[in-house]
C-alpha positions in Angstrom: 58.8 17.5 73.3 61.5 17.0 76.0 63.1 14.5 73.7 62.7 17.0 70.9 64.5 19.7 72.9 67.3 17.3 73.4 67.2 16.8 69.7 70.2 15.3 68.2 72.5 17.2 70.6 72.4 14.9 73.6 75.9 13.6 72.5 77.6 17.0 72.8 78.9 16.8 76.4 79.8 13.1 76.5 81.1 12.6 73.0 83.4 15.5 72.1 84.8 15.3 68.6 88.4 14.2 68.6 90.6 15.4 65.7 91.6 11.9 64.7 87.9 10.9 64.3 87.7 13.0 61.1 90.2 11.6 58.6 89.1 13.6 55.6 89.2 17.3 54.8 86.3 18.5 52.7 87.3 22.2 52.5 89.3 21.8 49.3 87.0 19.4 47.4 85.1 20.5 44.3 81.8 18.8 44.6 81.1 17.5 41.1 79.1 14.3 40.8 81.8 11.8 41.5 83.2 13.8 44.5 79.8 14.1 46.0 79.3 10.3 45.7 82.7 9.9 47.4 81.4 12.1 50.2 78.3 9.9 50.6 80.5 6.8 50.7 82.6 8.5 53.4 79.5 9.2 55.5 78.5 5.6 55.3 81.9 4.6 56.5 81.3 6.5 59.7 78.3 4.4 60.7 77.9 3.4 64.4 75.1 0.8 64.6 74.5 1.1 68.3 74.3 4.9 68.0 71.9 4.5 65.1 69.7 2.2 67.1 69.5 4.6 70.0 68.7 7.7 67.9 66.1 5.8 65.9 64.2 5.4 69.2 64.0 9.2 69.4 63.1 9.7 65.8 61.2 6.5 64.8 59.8 7.9 61.6 63.3 8.2 60.1 64.3 5.2 58.0 67.3 6.6 56.1 69.7 7.2 59.0 73.3 6.1 58.8 74.2 6.6 62.5 76.8 9.4 62.8 77.4 11.5 65.9 76.4 15.2 65.8 79.9 16.7 66.4 81.2 14.9 63.4 78.4 16.2 61.2 79.0 19.7 62.5 82.8 19.5 61.8 82.1 18.2 58.2 79.7 21.1 57.7 82.3 23.5 58.9 84.8 22.2 56.4 82.3 22.3 53.5 81.2 25.8 54.3 84.8 27.0 53.9 85.1 25.5 50.4 82.8 24.6 47.5 79.6 25.0 49.5 77.7 26.1 46.3 78.6 22.9 44.5 77.8 20.9 47.6 74.4 22.4 48.2 73.6 22.1 44.5 73.1 18.3 45.1 69.6 18.7 46.1 68.4 15.1 46.0 69.4 13.8 49.4 69.5 10.1 50.4 70.4 10.2 54.1 69.2 11.8 57.3 72.7 12.9 58.1 73.1 14.3 54.6 70.2 16.6 55.2 71.6 17.6 58.6 74.9 18.6 57.1 73.3 20.6 54.3 71.4 22.5 56.9 74.5 23.1 59.0 76.5 24.3 56.0 73.8 26.9 55.3 74.0 28.0 59.0 77.8 28.3 58.8 78.0 30.5 55.7 79.7 33.8 56.2 80.4 36.9 54.1 77.4 36.2 51.9 74.4 38.4 51.3 71.2 37.7 53.2 69.4 37.3 49.9 71.7 34.4 48.8 71.4 32.7 52.1 67.6 33.0 52.0 67.7 31.2 48.6 69.7 28.4 50.1 67.2 28.2 53.0 64.2 28.2 50.6 65.8 25.3 48.7 66.5 23.4 51.9 63.2 23.7 53.8 61.3 21.1 51.7 63.9 18.5 52.7 62.8 18.8 56.3 60.7 15.7 57.1 61.2 15.1 60.8 61.5 17.2 64.0 65.2 16.7 64.3 66.4 18.0 60.9 63.9 20.8 61.3 64.9 21.9 64.8 68.6 21.5 64.2 68.4 23.6 61.0 66.5 26.3 62.9 69.1 26.4 65.7 71.9 26.8 63.1 70.4 29.8 61.5 72.0 32.4 63.7 71.7 34.9 60.8 68.3 35.7 62.2 70.0 37.5 65.0 71.9 39.7 62.6 68.9 40.3 60.3 65.8 39.9 62.4 63.4 41.8 60.3 64.5 40.3 57.0 64.4 36.8 58.3 61.1 37.2 60.0 59.5 38.5 56.8 61.1 35.5 55.0 59.9 32.8 57.4 56.4 34.3 57.8 54.8 32.5 54.8 55.8 29.1 56.2 53.3 29.7 59.0 50.5 29.4 56.4 51.9 26.3 54.6 50.0 23.0 54.4 53.1 21.1 55.2 53.7 20.0 58.8 57.4 20.7 58.9 57.2 23.9 57.0 54.8 25.2 59.7 57.1 23.7 62.4 60.1 25.5 60.7 58.3 28.8 61.3 57.4 28.0 64.9 60.8 26.8 65.9 62.5 29.8 64.2 60.2 32.0 66.3 60.9 30.3 69.6 64.6 30.4 68.9 64.8 34.1 67.7 61.6 36.0 68.0 60.0 35.4 71.4 61.2 38.8 72.7 59.7 42.2 73.5 59.7 43.3 69.8 58.1 40.2 68.3 56.1 38.5 71.0 52.8 40.1 70.2 52.9 39.2 66.5 54.2 35.7 67.2 51.4 35.1 69.7 48.9 36.3 67.1 50.2 34.0 64.4 50.5 31.0 66.6 46.9 31.3 67.5 45.9 31.6 63.9 47.6 28.2 63.0 45.0 25.5 62.7 46.7 22.1 62.2 46.0 18.6 63.6 49.6 17.6 63.0 51.3 16.4 66.2 54.6 18.0 65.5 53.1 21.3 64.7 51.0 21.4 67.9 53.9 20.2 70.1 56.0 23.0 68.7 53.2 25.5 69.6 53.2 24.2 73.1 57.0 24.5 73.3 56.7 28.1 72.0 54.2 29.1 74.6 56.4 27.5 77.3 59.3 29.8 76.1 57.0 32.7 75.9 55.8 32.2 79.5 59.3 33.1 80.7 59.1 36.6 79.3 55.4 37.3 79.2 53.5 35.0 81.6 50.3 37.1 81.5 50.0 36.7 77.7 50.3 33.0 78.0 47.8 32.8 80.8 45.4 34.7 78.6 46.0 32.1 75.9 45.4 29.2 78.3 42.2 30.9 79.6 40.9 31.3 76.1 41.5 27.6 75.4 39.8 26.6 78.7 36.8 28.8 78.0 36.4 27.3 74.5 36.6 23.8 75.9 33.9 24.6 78.6 31.5 25.4 75.8 32.6 23.0 73.1 34.8 19.9 73.1 37.8 20.2 70.8 40.5 17.6 70.8 43.2 19.9 69.4 42.5 22.6 71.9 42.5 20.1 74.7 45.8 18.7 73.6 47.5 22.1 73.3 46.1 23.2 76.7 47.2 20.1 78.5 50.6 19.9 76.9 51.4 23.6 77.4 50.5 23.3 81.0 52.6 20.2 81.4 55.6 21.7 79.6 55.5 24.9 81.7 55.3 22.9 84.9 58.2 20.8 83.7 60.4 23.8 83.3 63.0 24.5 85.9 63.0 28.2 85.0 59.5 28.8 86.3 58.7 29.3 89.9 56.4 27.0 91.9 54.0 29.8 92.5 53.5 30.4 88.8 53.2 26.7 88.1 50.4 26.5 90.6 48.6 29.3 88.7 49.1 27.5 85.4 47.7 24.2 86.8 44.5 26.0 87.7 43.7 26.1 83.9 43.3 22.4 83.7 39.9 21.2 82.5 
């Protein structure tokens, strides 16, 4: 998960977007069919093979990547969000990893639009999430959850009970970004414990969420770890063992947690 937390953003500090890198302005484009194809052709022209090779090592399951740096994707999304975003987002059949990323960033950058309309765009976009990077980047862009916490929590809640790996992960990552706080921590904890999935990227997200939760409510997380340990002492369960070990590992890797608390967490190893 450390590589997941890095996500697609590891380029931010070393590779700032320069104005001359983006030689098209998409804010004034009407995205009918031909214009959208021109947009895709433009994306392909931005390909950096070495960059693609590097990122593919972080997201090996992605086979439709062009190889475009994150600041460029964000700048393109910023331009689209100022213009014909409805026409742009209406092109729902996506071909490229970066295309999905931009669609998500556009939704996250929309302003002066009702929460109900934005939720419809989100609902339309979530099924396109098929890897941890597009999922996590989309969640991070949905700052609207800070403005409308209740409305957004009610909206994302059904995804916790989906059968799709990345729909469940969408719920979890939204929670660890916006809902692990005094008001929501209890219900988030309850829902996380109710999720029963063998999917690696679901369970890693759960471990990540409890690591974040530990920083605001360590006793709650210790109770969770103790419950897992107790269950494992009576009955072997590979999923519970995985979550226990990974959560302990991630908490102990955190620089925000004291050595004393890490020692307590390590005592829950089985």
